[in-house]
C-alpha positions in Angstrom: 0.9 -11.7 27.8 -2.8 -11.8 27.0 -4.0 -8.8 25.1 -7.4 -7.1 25.4 -9.0 -7.3 21.9 -12.3 -5.9 20.6 -13.8 -7.4 17.5 -16.9 -5.8 15.9 -19.2 -7.9 13.8 -18.0 -10.9 15.8 -21.2 -12.9 15.5 -20.5 -14.4 12.1 -18.2 -14.5 9.1 -14.8 -13.0 9.2 -15.4 -11.3 12.5 -16.2 -14.6 14.1 -13.1 -16.1 12.7 -11.0 -13.2 13.8 -12.3 -13.5 17.4 -11.5 -17.2 17.5 -8.0 -16.6 16.2 -7.3 -14.1 19.0 -8.9 -16.5 21.5 -6.7 -19.4 20.4 -3.6 -17.5 21.6 -5.2 -16.8 25.0 -6.3 -13.2 24.5 -9.3 -11.5 26.2 -11.8 -10.9 23.4 -14.8 -8.6 23.5 -17.4 -9.6 21.0 -19.5 -6.8 19.5 -22.6 -7.4 17.3 -26.4 -7.4 17.4 -27.0 -11.2 17.5 -26.8 -12.2 21.1 -27.4 -15.9 20.4 -24.5 -16.1 18.0 -22.3 -14.0 20.3 -22.8 -16.4 23.1 -21.8 -19.3 20.9 -18.7 -17.4 19.8 -17.8 -16.7 23.4 -18.1 -20.4 24.2 -15.7 -21.2 21.3 -13.2 -18.7 22.6 -13.3 -20.0 26.1 -12.9 -23.6 24.9 -9.8 -22.4 22.9 -8.2 -21.0 26.0 -9.2 -17.3 25.8 -11.6 -15.1 27.7 -14.7 -13.6 26.2 -17.1 -10.7 26.9 -20.4 -10.5 25.0 -21.6 -6.9 24.1 -24.8 -6.6 22.1 -24.2 -3.4 20.0 -25.5 -1.8 16.9 -22.4 -0.3 15.4 -24.5 2.4 13.8 -25.3 3.9 17.2 -22.3 5.8 18.6 -23.7 5.7 22.2 -23.9 1.9 22.1 -20.4 1.7 20.8 -19.0 3.9 23.5 -20.9 2.1 26.2 -19.5 -1.2 25.0 -15.9 0.2 25.0 -16.4 1.5 28.5 -17.7 -1.9 29.6 -14.6 -3.6 28.2 -12.3 -1.1 29.9 -14.1 -1.6 33.2 -13.8 -5.4 32.9 -10.2 -5.7 31.7 -8.5 -2.3 32.4 -8.0 -1.1 28.8 -8.0 -2.0 25.1 -4.9 -3.1 23.3 -6.3 -4.1 19.9 -9.5 -3.0 18.2 -10.7 -4.8 15.0 -13.4 -3.0 13.0 -15.2 -5.6 10.9 -19.0 -5.1 11.2 -20.9 -4.3 8.0 -24.3 -4.3 6.3 -25.1 -4.2 2.7 -27.7 -4.3 -0.1 -27.3 -6.4 -3.2 -29.1 -4.5 -5.9 -28.5 -1.9 -8.7 -28.2 1.7 -7.4 -31.5 2.7 -8.9 -33.3 0.0 -7.0 -31.7 0.9 -3.7 -33.7 3.2 -1.5 -32.4 6.3 0.3 -33.1 4.5 3.6 -31.1 1.5 2.5 -28.1 3.6 1.4 -28.2 5.5 4.7 -28.3 2.3 6.7 -25.3 0.7 4.8 -23.4 3.9 5.3 -24.2 4.2 9.0 -23.6 0.5 9.8 -20.5 0.0 7.7 -18.6 3.3 7.3 -19.8 5.2 10.4 -19.6 2.0 12.4 -15.9 2.0 11.7 -15.6 5.6 12.6 -17.4 5.2 15.9 -15.4 2.1 16.7 -12.1 3.8 15.9 -13.0 6.8 18.0 -14.0 4.6 21.0 -10.7 2.8 20.7 -8.7 6.0 20.5 -10.3 7.4 23.6 -8.7 4.4 25.5 -5.5 4.1 23.5 -4.3 7.8 23.2 -3.9 8.3 27.0 -1.8 5.1 27.1 0.2 6.1 23.9 -0.1 2.7 22.4 -2.5 0.2 20.7 -3.4 -1.3 17.4 -6.5 -0.6 15.2 -7.2 -2.9 12.3 -9.7 -2.0 9.7 -11.0 -5.1 7.8 -11.4 -3.7 4.3 -12.0 -5.1 0.9 -10.4 -5.0 -2.6 -13.8 -3.4 -3.5 -12.6 -0.3 -1.6 -10.5 0.3 -4.7 -12.3 -1.5 -7.5 -16.1 -1.2 -7.4 -18.3 -3.8 -9.1 -22.0 -3.8 -10.1 -24.8 -4.5 -7.7 -22.7 -3.5 -4.7 -22.5 0.3 -5.0 -23.5 1.0 -1.4 -21.0 -1.5 0.0 -18.2 -0.4 -2.3 -18.8 3.3 -1.4 -18.7 2.5 2.4 -15.5 0.6 2.1 -13.9 3.3 0.0 -14.9 5.9 2.7 -13.3 3.7 5.4 -10.1 3.7 3.4 -10.0 7.4 3.1 -10.9 8.0 6.7 -8.2 5.6 7.9 -5.5 7.3 5.7 -6.4 10.7 7.1 -6.4 9.4 10.7 -3.0 7.8 10.2 -1.5 11.1 9.2 -3.0 12.7 12.3 -1.4 10.1 14.6 1.9 10.4 12.8 1.7 14.2 13.4 1.2 13.5 17.1 4.1 11.0 17.1 1.6 8.5 18.6 2.5 4.9 19.3 -0.9 3.7 18.0 -0.8 1.7 14.7 -3.6 1.8 12.2 -3.7 -0.9 9.6 -6.0 -1.9 6.8 -6.4 -5.5 5.6 -8.2 -5.5 2.2 -9.9 -8.9 1.6 -10.6 -11.0 -1.4 -13.8 -12.9 -1.7 -14.6 -15.0 1.4 -17.2 -17.7 2.0 -19.3 -16.2 4.8 -23.0 -16.3 5.7 -23.3 -12.7 4.5 -24.2 -13.8 1.0 -27.5 -15.3 2.1 -28.3 -12.9 5.0 -27.7 -9.6 3.3 -30.6 -7.7 1.7 -30.8 -9.2 -1.8 -33.3 -7.5 -4.1 -32.3 -9.7 -7.1 -34.2 -12.8 -8.3 -31.3 -15.2 -7.8 -29.1 -16.1 -4.8 -25.8 -14.2 -4.6 -22.3 -15.7 -4.3 -19.0 -13.8 -4.0 -17.0 -14.1 -7.2 -14.5 -17.1 -6.8 -11.9 -17.8 -5.7 -13.4 -17.9 -2.2 -11.1 -18.1 0.8 -12.1 -19.4 4.3 -12.9 -17.0 7.2 -10.1 -18.7 9.1 -7.5 -17.6 6.6 -8.7 -14.0 7.2 -8.6 -14.4 10.9 -4.9 -15.4 10.8 -4.1 -12.4 8.6 -5.9 -10.0 10.9 -4.1 -11.3 14.0 -0.8 -10.8 12.1 -1.7 -7.3 11.1 -2.6 -6.4 14.7 0.8 -7.6 15.9 2.9 -6.0 13.1 1.0 -2.8 12.4 1.5 -2.6 8.6 0.1 0.4 6.8 -2.0 -1.7 4.3 -2.2 -5.3 3.2 -3.8 -6.4 -0.1 -4.6 -9.9 1.1 -3.8 -12.6 -1.4 -3.3 -12.4 -5.2 -6.9 -11.6 -6.1 -6.9 -8.4 -4.0 -3.5 -7.5 -5.3 -4.6 -7.9 -8.9 -7.8 -6.0 -8.4 -6.2 -3.0 -6.8 -3.2 -2.7 -9.1 -5.5 -3.3 -12.1 -7.6 -0.4 -11.0 -4.5 1.8 -10.6 -3.2 0.9 -14.1 -6.2 0.4 -16.3 -9.4 1.7 -14.6 -11.3 2.3 -17.9 -10.9 -1.2 -19.3 -11.7 -2.6 -16.0 -15.0 -0.7 -16.0 -15.9 -2.4 -19.2 -14.7 -5.8 -18.0 -16.8 -5.5 -14.8 -19.9 -4.4 -16.8 -19.6 -7.5 -19.0 -18.6 -10.2 -16.5 -19.1 -9.1 -12.9 -23.0 -9.0 -13.0 -23.8 -12.5 -13.9 -20.8 -14.0 -12.1 -22.2 -13.0 -8.7 -25.3 -15.3 -9.1 -25.8 -18.9 -8.5 -28.5 -20.8 -10.4 -30.9 -20.8 -7.4 -33.9 -18.6 -6.7 -33.6 -16.0 -4.1 -36.0 -17.2 -1.4 -35.1 -14.8 1.3 -37.8 -14.2 4.0 -35.7 -11.8 6.0 -32.3 -10.1 6.1 -30.0 -8.4 8.6 -29.9 -4.9 7.2 -32.0 -3.2 9.9 -32.6 -6.0 12.4 -30.7 -9.2 13.1 -32.0 -12.6 12.3 -32.4 -15.4 15.0 -30.0 -18.3 15.2 -26.3 -18.7 15.0 -25.0 -18.5 11.4 -21.4 -19.4 12.3 -18.4 -18.2 10.4 -18.7 -20.0 7.1 -21.2 -19.6 4.3 -22.9 -22.1 2.1 -20.2 -22.3 -0.7 -17.7 -24.6 0.9 -17.2 -26.4 -2.5 -15.8 -23.1 -3.9 -13.3 -22.5 -1.1 -9.6 -22.7 -1.7 -6.6 -22.8 0.6 -4.7 -19.5 1.2 -2.5 -18.7 -1.8 1.2 -18.2 -1.5 1.0 -14.5 -1.0 -1.6 -14.8 1.7 0.5 -17.3 3.6 3.5 -15.0 3.5 1.3 -12.0 4.6 -0.1 -14.0 7.6 3.2 -15.5 8.7 6.1 -13.2 7.4 8.5 -14.4 10.1 8.6 -17.8 8.4 10.2 -16.2 5.3 14.0 -16.1 4.8 15.1 -12.5 4.6 16.3 -12.8 1.0 12.9 -14.2 -0.1 11.0 -11.5 1.8 13.1 -8.8 0.1 12.5 -10.3 -3.3 8.7 -10.6 -2.7 8.7 -6.9 -1.8 10.3 -6.0 -5.1 7.7 -8.1 -7.0 4.4 -7.1 -5.3 5.4 -3.7 -3.9 5.1 -2.3 -0.5 1.2 -2.5 -0.3 1.1 -6.2 -0.6 4.4 -7.2 1.0 4.1 -9.4 4.1 6.0 -7.1 6.4 
């Protein structure tokens, strides 16, 4: 049966890939973002894949716009089964070169956008007693790195908010699942559309995975409802490294994680998407296709756990722990 799915930040990057992944299985997908041109193209892709699409231009930092979009989805399709929070904004700069207005915008668009989206979903799901909410997170929610303090802080806040919400739903014996999928580095257009205040162009630290690999993992999480997924071995290493040796990792990040985020190309930005969107359709993938790699073994298991023999699944749980196990 077709599900009603809402994906925020659906105009590009991982959100675009998630929306397409739901569309391929015939779901009804509501696309929320600010870039109408890109949303219309995403809707066309979903319809061609066999799904249905509804375009909703929304700034996730505005709770009234988020609620209006949710009401529109409910009116069109009768309810919401799955809500995927993915929209984000960021500033690439040292903390001392990031203005108060920039910090506020990143917090409102990224952290509070997830809060507003989650609340809008809960207003529809709680009366029905069922539903799935997936928070697209990041390994940086656990292990911060230089030049991304605003983004790391927002992602960490999302993690704490989600953990608190989950306990509340458990207290109410709700049938709603709340999952977090913490991502490794992904090749998306964000690297060249974010606000970059540095002299060189930014690139996520390799290995880079494709947005399509993330889309498959998010669909799997929506179906299974795991508590938390540390997606792929890079996320697993970063999070468990932070838990075991945070001090040495601070020194390691200070020495290596600054320069490794740059490519040898001048930053020639003439605009960014922090406060307003940019024209055109950026698509799902960024400019660093030569750095992409296929999903690693752990990521494949996390996205398709039913393909694992029970004995192998049990062994994998023992090795990587309950946070990274595929389900």
